[in-house]
A tleap script that builds the chain and sets N, CA, C and O, in Angstrom:
source leaprc.protein.ff14SB
mol = sequence {
  NMET PRO LYS PRO PRO GLN GLN PRO ASN LEU
  ASN GLN ILE MET GLN GLN ALA GLN GLN MET
  GLN ALA GLU MET ALA LYS ALA GLN GLU GLU
  LEU LYS SER GLU VAL VAL GLU ALA SER ALA
  GLY GLY GLY THR VAL THR VAL LYS VAL THR
  GLY ASP LEU GLU LEU ARG GLU VAL ARG ILE
  ASP PRO ASP ALA VAL ASP PRO GLU ASP VAL
  GLU LEU LEU GLN ASP MET VAL LEU ALA ALA
  VAL ASN GLU ALA LEU ARG SER ALA GLN GLU
  LEU ALA SER SER ARG LEU GLY ALA ALA THR
  GLY GLY LEU GLY GLY ALA GLY GLY LEU GLY
  GLY LEU GLY GLY LEU GLY CLEU
}
set mol.1.N position { 131.440 61.351 94.847 }
set mol.1.CA position { 130.143 61.937 93.830 }
set mol.1.C position { 129.885 62.941 94.887 }
set mol.1.O position { 129.347 62.638 95.952 }
set mol.2.N position { 130.367 64.429 94.514 }
set mol.2.CA position { 129.220 65.208 94.902 }
set mol.2.C position { 128.417 65.673 95.223 }
set mol.2.O position { 128.557 66.878 95.010 }
set mol.3.N position { 127.296 65.406 95.782 }
set mol.3.CA position { 125.671 65.532 96.496 }
set mol.3.C position { 125.362 67.170 95.358 }
set mol.3.O position { 126.081 68.139 95.604 }
set mol.4.N position { 124.734 67.242 94.681 }
set mol.4.CA position { 123.656 68.031 94.209 }
set mol.4.C position { 123.216 69.361 94.811 }
set mol.4.O position { 122.105 69.010 95.206 }
set mol.5.N position { 123.292 70.324 95.068 }
set mol.5.CA position { 122.758 71.788 95.573 }
set mol.5.C position { 121.327 70.613 95.920 }
set mol.5.O position { 121.090 69.563 95.322 }
set mol.6.N position { 120.716 71.099 96.825 }
set mol.6.CA position { 119.462 70.811 97.673 }
set mol.6.C position { 118.808 72.369 96.616 }
set mol.6.O position { 119.494 73.379 96.454 }
set mol.7.N position { 117.371 72.182 96.030 }
set mol.7.CA position { 116.784 73.189 95.696 }
set mol.7.C position { 115.772 73.863 96.799 }
set mol.7.O position { 115.192 72.993 97.449 }
set mol.8.N position { 115.461 75.062 97.125 }
set mol.8.CA position { 114.845 76.208 97.625 }
set mol.8.C position { 113.940 75.394 97.478 }
set mol.8.O position { 113.992 74.569 96.565 }
set mol.9.N position { 113.023 75.443 98.252 }
set mol.9.CA position { 111.702 74.732 98.988 }
set mol.9.C position { 110.680 76.181 99.000 }
set mol.9.O position { 110.349 77.091 99.759 }
set mol.10.N position { 110.423 75.627 97.434 }
set mol.10.CA position { 108.909 76.935 96.802 }
set mol.10.C position { 107.987 77.405 97.896 }
set mol.10.O position { 107.608 78.565 98.060 }
set mol.11.N position { 107.647 76.247 98.695 }
set mol.11.CA position { 106.735 76.671 99.687 }
set mol.11.C position { 107.265 77.457 100.444 }
set mol.11.O position { 106.602 78.479 100.618 }
set mol.12.N position { 108.535 77.381 101.162 }
set mol.12.CA position { 109.153 78.625 101.968 }
set mol.12.C position { 109.495 79.796 101.617 }
set mol.12.O position { 110.053 80.614 102.348 }
set mol.13.N position { 109.232 79.928 100.658 }
set mol.13.CA position { 109.292 80.819 100.297 }
set mol.13.C position { 108.546 81.887 99.984 }
set mol.13.O position { 108.794 83.093 100.007 }
set mol.14.N position { 107.367 81.121 99.616 }
set mol.14.CA position { 105.762 81.181 99.362 }
set mol.14.C position { 105.477 82.431 100.705 }
set mol.14.O position { 105.044 83.574 100.847 }
set mol.15.N position { 106.164 81.085 101.648 }
set mol.15.CA position { 105.289 81.293 102.569 }
set mol.15.C position { 105.930 82.708 102.884 }
set mol.15.O position { 105.175 83.680 102.896 }
set mol.16.N position { 107.242 82.874 103.131 }
set mol.16.CA position { 107.914 84.290 103.615 }
set mol.16.C position { 108.173 85.727 102.591 }
set mol.16.O position { 109.105 86.530 102.556 }
set mol.17.N position { 107.054 85.635 101.901 }
set mol.17.CA position { 106.880 85.712 100.633 }
set mol.17.C position { 105.211 86.723 101.506 }
set mol.17.O position { 105.346 87.903 101.831 }
set mol.18.N position { 104.957 86.584 101.547 }
set mol.18.CA position { 103.500 86.303 101.869 }
set mol.18.C position { 103.070 87.045 103.078 }
set mol.18.O position { 102.192 87.905 103.157 }
set mol.19.N position { 104.086 86.411 104.307 }
set mol.19.CA position { 104.447 87.079 105.173 }
set mol.19.C position { 105.285 88.858 105.244 }
set mol.19.O position { 105.076 89.744 106.073 }
set mol.20.N position { 105.913 88.865 104.454 }
set mol.20.CA position { 106.937 90.053 104.849 }
set mol.20.C position { 105.472 91.120 103.897 }
set mol.20.O position { 105.100 92.241 104.243 }
set mol.21.N position { 104.881 90.242 102.608 }
set mol.21.CA position { 103.689 91.497 102.121 }
set mol.21.C position { 102.710 91.955 103.004 }
set mol.21.O position { 102.115 93.033 102.994 }
set mol.22.N position { 102.579 90.669 104.045 }
set mol.22.CA position { 101.490 91.653 105.206 }
set mol.22.C position { 102.706 92.353 106.451 }
set mol.22.O position { 102.418 93.175 107.321 }
set mol.23.N position { 103.471 92.012 106.312 }
set mol.23.CA position { 104.160 92.615 107.433 }
set mol.23.C position { 104.020 94.450 106.841 }
set mol.23.O position { 103.272 95.252 107.399 }
set mol.24.N position { 104.856 94.782 105.708 }
set mol.24.CA position { 104.177 95.840 104.212 }
set mol.24.C position { 103.441 96.661 104.549 }
set mol.24.O position { 103.527 97.874 104.746 }
set mol.25.N position { 102.115 95.391 104.661 }
set mol.25.CA position { 100.384 96.206 104.830 }
set mol.25.C position { 100.321 96.938 105.829 }
set mol.25.O position { 99.760 98.027 105.949 }
set mol.26.N position { 101.403 95.829 107.204 }
set mol.26.CA position { 101.063 96.155 108.357 }
set mol.26.C position { 101.847 97.827 108.620 }
set mol.26.O position { 101.811 98.659 109.526 }
set mol.27.N position { 102.382 97.744 107.561 }
set mol.27.CA position { 103.916 99.179 108.365 }
set mol.27.C position { 103.064 100.361 107.382 }
set mol.27.O position { 103.140 101.575 107.574 }
set mol.28.N position { 102.306 99.750 106.375 }
set mol.28.CA position { 101.708 101.064 105.294 }
set mol.28.C position { 100.212 101.359 106.528 }
set mol.28.O position { 99.804 102.478 106.838 }
set mol.29.N position { 100.032 100.942 106.687 }
set mol.29.CA position { 98.219 101.264 107.687 }
set mol.29.C position { 99.109 102.204 108.548 }
set mol.29.O position { 99.324 103.361 108.187 }
set mol.30.N position { 99.671 101.633 109.808 }
set mol.30.CA position { 100.387 102.420 110.795 }
set mol.30.C position { 101.434 103.440 110.596 }
set mol.30.O position { 101.810 104.092 111.569 }
set mol.31.N position { 102.043 103.680 109.187 }
set mol.31.CA position { 102.563 104.825 108.520 }
set mol.31.C position { 101.308 106.586 108.905 }
set mol.31.O position { 101.476 107.681 109.441 }
set mol.32.N position { 100.174 105.855 108.228 }
set mol.32.CA position { 98.938 106.753 108.155 }
set mol.32.C position { 98.539 107.459 109.807 }
set mol.32.O position { 97.474 108.076 109.812 }
set mol.33.N position { 99.118 107.422 110.842 }
set mol.33.CA position { 98.802 107.514 111.854 }
set mol.33.C position { 100.221 108.292 112.364 }
set mol.33.O position { 100.125 109.146 113.245 }
set mol.34.N position { 101.517 107.969 111.786 }
set mol.34.CA position { 102.321 108.553 112.565 }
set mol.34.C position { 102.673 109.915 111.914 }
set mol.34.O position { 102.423 110.026 110.713 }
set mol.35.N position { 103.203 110.920 112.542 }
set mol.35.CA position { 103.056 112.293 112.350 }
set mol.35.C position { 104.556 112.892 112.498 }
set mol.35.O position { 105.212 113.006 113.534 }
set mol.36.N position { 104.987 113.315 110.900 }
set mol.36.CA position { 106.068 114.188 112.099 }
set mol.36.C position { 105.729 115.634 112.031 }
set mol.36.O position { 104.519 115.856 112.084 }
set mol.37.N position { 106.546 116.724 111.922 }
set mol.37.CA position { 106.339 118.111 112.286 }
set mol.37.C position { 107.579 118.953 111.882 }
set mol.37.O position { 108.585 118.563 112.473 }
set mol.38.N position { 107.740 119.745 111.246 }
set mol.38.CA position { 108.758 120.767 110.847 }
set mol.38.C position { 108.548 122.209 110.495 }
set mol.38.O position { 107.529 122.419 109.838 }
set mol.39.N position { 109.096 122.975 110.712 }
set mol.39.CA position { 108.727 124.675 110.651 }
set mol.39.C position { 109.788 125.484 110.786 }
set mol.39.O position { 110.542 125.352 111.750 }
set mol.40.N position { 110.003 126.521 109.745 }
set mol.40.CA position { 110.687 127.209 109.197 }
set mol.40.C position { 110.210 128.559 109.804 }
set mol.40.O position { 109.146 128.852 110.351 }
set mol.41.N position { 111.412 129.349 109.519 }
set mol.41.CA position { 110.872 131.053 110.290 }
set mol.41.C position { 111.163 130.761 111.612 }
set mol.41.O position { 110.489 131.423 112.401 }
set mol.42.N position { 112.468 129.472 112.443 }
set mol.42.CA position { 112.181 130.194 113.725 }
set mol.42.C position { 110.728 129.910 114.393 }
set mol.42.O position { 110.191 130.766 115.095 }
set mol.43.N position { 110.008 128.397 114.072 }
set mol.43.CA position { 108.605 128.855 114.048 }
set mol.43.C position { 107.595 129.438 113.800 }
set mol.43.O position { 106.491 129.220 114.300 }
set mol.44.N position { 107.865 130.211 113.029 }
set mol.44.CA position { 106.877 131.071 112.700 }
set mol.44.C position { 105.475 130.199 111.413 }
set mol.44.O position { 104.259 130.347 111.288 }
set mol.45.N position { 106.397 129.429 110.784 }
set mol.45.CA position { 105.632 128.615 110.312 }
set mol.45.C position { 105.749 126.953 110.666 }
set mol.45.O position { 106.856 126.425 110.565 }
set mol.46.N position { 104.701 126.238 111.038 }
set mol.46.CA position { 104.685 125.177 111.100 }
set mol.46.C position { 103.792 124.411 111.019 }
set mol.46.O position { 102.604 124.663 111.221 }
set mol.47.N position { 104.777 122.277 110.383 }
set mol.47.CA position { 103.527 122.139 109.474 }
set mol.47.C position { 103.763 120.299 109.589 }
set mol.47.O position { 104.840 119.711 109.482 }
set mol.48.N position { 102.465 119.711 109.823 }
set mol.48.CA position { 102.655 118.392 110.209 }
set mol.48.C position { 102.034 116.973 109.032 }
set mol.48.O position { 100.939 116.485 108.749 }
set mol.49.N position { 102.934 116.833 108.784 }
set mol.49.CA position { 102.669 115.218 107.899 }
set mol.49.C position { 102.375 114.368 107.840 }
set mol.49.O position { 103.253 113.884 108.554 }
set mol.50.N position { 101.606 113.292 107.482 }
set mol.50.CA position { 101.624 111.669 107.998 }
set mol.50.C position { 102.601 110.850 107.497 }
set mol.50.O position { 102.607 110.716 106.274 }
set mol.51.N position { 103.253 110.392 108.003 }
set mol.51.CA position { 103.701 108.712 107.386 }
set mol.51.C position { 103.737 108.433 106.158 }
set mol.51.O position { 104.620 108.155 105.346 }
set mol.52.N position { 102.440 108.573 106.145 }
set mol.52.CA position { 101.980 108.344 104.422 }
set mol.52.C position { 102.240 109.471 103.137 }
set mol.52.O position { 102.032 109.253 101.943 }
set mol.53.N position { 102.775 110.783 103.779 }
set mol.53.CA position { 102.478 111.806 102.828 }
set mol.53.C position { 101.325 112.904 102.842 }
set mol.53.O position { 101.084 113.880 102.130 }
set mol.54.N position { 100.986 112.586 103.459 }
set mol.54.CA position { 99.386 113.488 104.070 }
set mol.54.C position { 99.751 114.418 104.837 }
set mol.54.O position { 100.113 114.236 105.999 }
set mol.55.N position { 99.666 116.035 103.992 }
set mol.55.CA position { 99.897 117.332 104.590 }
set mol.55.C position { 98.480 116.811 105.984 }
set mol.55.O position { 97.388 116.257 105.856 }
set mol.56.N position { 98.922 117.121 106.698 }
set mol.56.CA position { 97.126 117.611 107.897 }
set mol.56.C position { 97.233 118.646 108.769 }
set mol.56.O position { 96.373 118.712 109.648 }
set mol.57.N position { 98.317 119.693 108.722 }
set mol.57.CA position { 98.505 120.630 109.138 }
set mol.57.C position { 99.641 121.536 108.346 }
set mol.57.O position { 100.627 121.310 107.645 }
set mol.58.N position { 98.832 122.865 108.934 }
set mol.58.CA position { 99.693 124.534 108.373 }
set mol.58.C position { 99.135 125.306 109.208 }
set mol.58.O position { 97.927 125.460 109.389 }
set mol.59.N position { 100.600 126.150 110.092 }
set mol.59.CA position { 100.380 126.521 111.174 }
set mol.59.C position { 101.019 127.796 110.859 }
set mol.59.O position { 102.249 127.838 110.815 }
set mol.60.N position { 100.294 128.878 110.626 }
set mol.60.CA position { 101.128 130.120 110.970 }
set mol.60.C position { 101.329 131.275 111.636 }
set mol.60.O position { 100.275 131.627 112.166 }
set mol.61.N position { 101.892 131.746 111.766 }
set mol.61.CA position { 102.011 132.697 112.700 }
set mol.61.C position { 101.162 133.892 112.358 }
set mol.61.O position { 100.810 133.603 111.215 }
set mol.62.N position { 100.648 134.987 112.622 }
set mol.62.CA position { 99.854 135.702 112.614 }
set mol.62.C position { 100.906 137.096 112.320 }
set mol.62.O position { 100.581 137.914 111.460 }
set mol.63.N position { 101.947 137.232 112.977 }
set mol.63.CA position { 103.102 138.505 113.016 }
set mol.63.C position { 103.597 138.196 111.319 }
set mol.63.O position { 103.679 139.165 110.564 }
set mol.64.N position { 103.898 136.859 110.829 }
set mol.64.CA position { 104.016 136.887 109.973 }
set mol.64.C position { 103.375 137.357 108.701 }
set mol.64.O position { 103.940 137.779 107.692 }
set mol.65.N position { 102.390 137.242 108.877 }
set mol.65.CA position { 101.224 137.931 107.956 }
set mol.65.C position { 101.982 138.999 107.405 }
set mol.65.O position { 101.824 139.870 108.261 }
set mol.66.N position { 103.049 139.719 106.100 }
set mol.66.CA position { 103.113 141.376 105.822 }
set mol.66.C position { 102.866 141.481 104.759 }
set mol.66.O position { 103.571 141.190 103.793 }
set mol.67.N position { 101.775 141.934 104.780 }
set mol.67.CA position { 100.915 141.927 102.959 }
set mol.67.C position { 102.646 142.585 101.960 }
set mol.67.O position { 102.958 142.331 100.797 }
set mol.68.N position { 103.445 143.468 103.030 }
set mol.68.CA position { 104.599 143.966 102.121 }
set mol.68.C position { 105.716 142.654 101.813 }
set mol.68.O position { 106.642 142.781 101.012 }
set mol.69.N position { 105.461 141.406 102.579 }
set mol.69.CA position { 106.476 140.592 101.582 }
set mol.69.C position { 106.370 139.539 101.961 }
set mol.69.O position { 107.108 138.892 102.705 }
set mol.70.N position { 105.130 139.196 101.319 }
set mol.70.CA position { 104.130 137.903 100.581 }
set mol.70.C position { 105.120 136.968 100.329 }
set mol.70.O position { 104.829 135.799 100.076 }
set mol.71.N position { 106.765 137.543 100.394 }
set mol.71.CA position { 107.293 135.877 99.029 }
set mol.71.C position { 107.557 135.629 100.532 }
set mol.71.O position { 106.702 134.951 101.103 }
set mol.72.N position { 108.757 136.136 101.371 }
set mol.72.CA position { 108.934 135.551 102.605 }
set mol.72.C position { 108.200 134.626 103.545 }
set mol.72.O position { 108.806 133.864 104.299 }
set mol.73.N position { 106.646 134.719 103.478 }
set mol.73.CA position { 106.004 133.973 103.957 }
set mol.73.C position { 105.508 132.752 102.904 }
set mol.73.O position { 104.909 131.833 103.463 }
set mol.74.N position { 105.618 132.678 102.009 }
set mol.74.CA position { 105.693 131.701 101.025 }
set mol.74.C position { 106.724 131.138 100.511 }
set mol.74.O position { 106.633 130.100 99.854 }
set mol.75.N position { 107.844 131.751 100.744 }
set mol.75.CA position { 109.432 130.559 101.514 }
set mol.75.C position { 109.265 129.713 102.679 }
set mol.75.O position { 109.566 128.519 102.671 }
set mol.76.N position { 108.817 130.283 103.616 }
set mol.76.CA position { 108.885 129.374 105.323 }
set mol.76.C position { 107.661 128.629 105.106 }
set mol.76.O position { 107.869 127.582 105.719 }
set mol.77.N position { 106.527 128.560 104.600 }
set mol.77.CA position { 105.954 127.585 104.293 }
set mol.77.C position { 106.648 126.671 103.171 }
set mol.77.O position { 106.905 125.505 103.473 }
set mol.78.N position { 106.921 127.083 102.060 }
set mol.78.CA position { 107.829 125.730 100.895 }
set mol.78.C position { 108.693 125.019 101.769 }
set mol.78.O position { 108.544 123.797 101.752 }
set mol.79.N position { 109.946 125.684 102.868 }
set mol.79.CA position { 110.509 125.018 103.355 }
set mol.79.C position { 110.232 124.616 104.656 }
set mol.79.O position { 111.093 123.998 105.284 }
set mol.80.N position { 108.780 124.969 105.323 }
set mol.80.CA position { 108.324 123.473 106.400 }
set mol.80.C position { 107.894 122.472 105.293 }
set mol.80.O position { 108.286 121.309 105.201 }
set mol.81.N position { 107.341 122.877 104.769 }
set mol.81.CA position { 106.158 121.536 103.815 }
set mol.81.C position { 107.720 120.412 103.358 }
set mol.81.O position { 107.932 119.289 103.815 }
set mol.82.N position { 108.618 121.193 102.331 }
set mol.82.CA position { 109.568 120.591 102.343 }
set mol.82.C position { 110.546 119.385 103.312 }
set mol.82.O position { 110.964 118.230 103.237 }
set mol.83.N position { 110.546 120.532 104.196 }
set mol.83.CA position { 111.077 119.307 104.915 }
set mol.83.C position { 110.809 118.574 105.988 }
set mol.83.O position { 111.684 117.909 106.542 }
set mol.84.N position { 108.878 118.643 106.621 }
set mol.84.CA position { 107.866 117.507 106.460 }
set mol.84.C position { 107.600 117.087 105.963 }
set mol.84.O position { 106.528 116.687 106.418 }
set mol.85.N position { 107.806 116.549 104.703 }
set mol.85.CA position { 108.025 115.805 103.681 }
set mol.85.C position { 109.023 114.757 103.457 }
set mol.85.O position { 108.904 113.583 103.106 }
set mol.86.N position { 110.337 115.695 103.835 }
set mol.86.CA position { 111.398 114.488 103.509 }
set mol.86.C position { 112.015 113.486 105.060 }
set mol.86.O position { 112.639 112.459 105.326 }
set mol.87.N position { 111.358 114.578 105.699 }
set mol.87.CA position { 111.072 113.357 107.083 }
set mol.87.C position { 109.579 112.507 107.403 }
set mol.87.O position { 109.398 112.034 108.525 }
set mol.88.N position { 108.829 112.403 106.622 }
set mol.88.CA position { 107.878 111.752 106.800 }
set mol.88.C position { 108.645 110.426 105.979 }
set mol.88.O position { 108.609 109.281 106.430 }
set mol.89.N position { 109.576 110.931 104.258 }
set mol.89.CA position { 109.971 109.964 103.233 }
set mol.89.C position { 110.919 108.972 104.455 }
set mol.89.O position { 111.012 107.749 104.346 }
set mol.90.N position { 111.378 109.534 105.259 }
set mol.90.CA position { 112.277 109.138 106.060 }
set mol.90.C position { 112.120 107.884 107.318 }
set mol.90.O position { 112.828 106.973 107.748 }
set mol.91.N position { 111.141 108.286 107.522 }
set mol.91.CA position { 109.743 108.022 108.704 }
set mol.91.C position { 109.229 106.725 107.698 }
set mol.91.O position { 108.815 105.815 108.416 }
set mol.92.N position { 109.159 106.459 106.552 }
set mol.92.CA position { 108.454 105.346 106.212 }
set mol.92.C position { 109.201 104.672 105.332 }
set mol.92.O position { 108.573 103.803 104.728 }
set mol.93.N position { 110.826 104.829 104.937 }
set mol.93.CA position { 112.101 104.458 104.405 }
set mol.93.C position { 112.145 103.441 105.112 }
set mol.93.O position { 112.069 102.329 104.590 }
set mol.94.N position { 112.332 103.671 107.015 }
set mol.94.CA position { 112.590 103.324 107.524 }
set mol.94.C position { 111.699 101.814 108.546 }
set mol.94.O position { 112.241 100.869 109.118 }
set mol.95.N position { 110.436 102.104 108.441 }
set mol.95.CA position { 109.256 101.017 108.767 }
set mol.95.C position { 109.273 100.517 107.605 }
set mol.95.O position { 108.208 99.902 107.574 }
set mol.96.N position { 109.810 100.359 106.549 }
set mol.96.CA position { 109.171 99.619 105.180 }
set mol.96.C position { 110.955 99.149 104.983 }
set mol.96.O position { 111.096 98.206 104.205 }
set mol.97.N position { 111.760 99.488 105.357 }
set mol.97.CA position { 112.650 98.663 105.182 }
set mol.97.C position { 112.526 98.027 106.685 }
set mol.97.O position { 113.499 97.274 106.635 }
set mol.98.N position { 112.165 97.900 107.535 }
set mol.98.CA position { 112.370 96.778 108.656 }
set mol.98.C position { 111.372 96.004 108.076 }
set mol.98.O position { 111.670 94.813 108.160 }
set mol.99.N position { 110.032 96.246 107.377 }
set mol.99.CA position { 109.018 95.059 107.171 }
set mol.99.C position { 109.895 94.340 106.171 }
set mol.99.O position { 109.906 93.163 106.533 }
set mol.100.N position { 110.683 94.496 105.015 }
set mol.100.CA position { 110.930 94.051 104.339 }
set mol.100.C position { 112.112 92.835 104.761 }
set mol.100.O position { 112.203 91.804 104.094 }
set mol.101.N position { 112.602 92.988 105.425 }
set mol.101.CA position { 113.744 92.930 106.038 }
set mol.101.C position { 115.435 93.299 105.533 }
set mol.101.O position { 116.488 92.685 105.361 }
set mol.102.N position { 114.977 94.527 105.446 }
set mol.102.CA position { 115.410 95.124 104.335 }
set mol.102.C position { 116.179 94.837 103.139 }
set mol.102.O position { 117.407 94.878 103.067 }
set mol.103.N position { 115.056 94.429 101.840 }
set mol.103.CA position { 115.150 93.877 101.420 }
set mol.103.C position { 115.566 94.852 100.041 }
set mol.103.O position { 115.495 94.485 98.868 }
set mol.104.N position { 116.042 96.261 100.571 }
set mol.104.CA position { 116.163 97.194 99.089 }
set mol.104.C position { 114.899 98.358 99.621 }
set mol.104.O position { 114.545 99.181 98.776 }
set mol.105.N position { 114.261 98.407 100.966 }
set mol.105.CA position { 113.153 99.608 101.169 }
set mol.105.C position { 112.394 99.652 100.379 }
set mol.105.O position { 112.373 98.839 99.455 }
set mol.106.N position { 111.401 100.783 100.535 }
set mol.106.CA position { 110.116 100.847 100.181 }
set mol.106.C position { 109.762 100.983 98.120 }
set mol.106.O position { 108.699 100.850 97.513 }
set mol.107.N position { 111.088 101.269 97.630 }
set mol.107.CA position { 111.107 101.073 96.728 }
set mol.107.C position { 111.005 99.923 96.159 }
set mol.107.O position { 110.008 99.384 95.679 }
set mol.108.N position { 112.227 99.512 96.237 }
set mol.108.CA position { 112.458 98.330 95.537 }
set mol.108.C position { 113.330 96.939 96.379 }
set mol.108.O position { 114.386 96.858 97.006 }
set mol.109.N position { 112.106 95.845 95.944 }
set mol.109.CA position { 112.935 95.003 96.905 }
set mol.109.C position { 113.499 93.464 96.548 }
set mol.109.O position { 113.190 92.288 96.738 }
set mol.110.N position { 114.691 94.391 95.807 }
set mol.110.CA position { 115.380 93.518 95.031 }
set mol.110.C position { 114.708 92.665 94.567 }
set mol.110.O position { 113.620 92.983 94.084 }
set mol.111.N position { 115.241 90.975 94.560 }
set mol.111.CA position { 114.898 90.469 93.377 }
set mol.111.C position { 113.516 89.920 93.771 }
set mol.111.O position { 113.074 88.838 93.386 }
set mol.112.N position { 112.929 90.726 94.524 }
set mol.112.CA position { 111.471 90.432 94.932 }
set mol.112.C position { 110.161 91.103 94.557 }
set mol.112.O position { 108.968 90.826 94.683 }
set mol.113.N position { 110.996 92.273 93.955 }
set mol.113.CA position { 109.873 93.393 93.145 }
set mol.113.C position { 109.529 92.529 91.780 }
set mol.113.O position { 109.891 92.842 90.646 }
set mol.114.N position { 109.125 91.929 91.969 }
set mol.114.CA position { 108.572 91.041 90.409 }
set mol.114.C position { 107.449 90.456 90.983 }
set mol.114.O position { 106.484 90.247 90.247 }
set mol.115.N position { 107.385 90.112 92.311 }
set mol.115.CA position { 106.430 89.623 92.748 }
set mol.115.C position { 105.365 90.630 93.622 }
set mol.115.O position { 104.774 90.366 94.669 }
set mol.116.N position { 105.341 91.682 92.940 }
set mol.116.CA position { 104.110 93.025 93.397 }
set mol.116.C position { 104.465 92.805 94.190 }
set mol.116.O position { 105.084 92.517 93.166 }
set mol.117.N position { 105.011 92.460 95.558 }
set mol.117.CA position { 105.061 92.674 96.718 }
set mol.117.C position { 105.270 94.156 97.101 }
set mol.117.O position { 105.336 94.484 98.286 }
savepdb mol mol.pdb
quit
């Protein structure tokens, strides 16, 4: 007669979930001190964003300030900020994905999403 399948150890699963939650919290805290930098216009506009998506710095070369072409400066600021945010999101996804052991990254934790982790 075949042996019935062994039930998963609920205590072990809960312990693993708690450990994963602690690792996620640690990774999220570390992201606050990680900074990515992006630029546009050949370095004319440079921005820095933290791993938790906080804009920390915007630098604009004074030579880029042309009252006759404000739109170009606005476009460069927009491009630099968007690139920095994309880089920061990639960094966060990488770090949080490592903390969850690859269970879907920062947003979806696979079957554990309902546990509030």
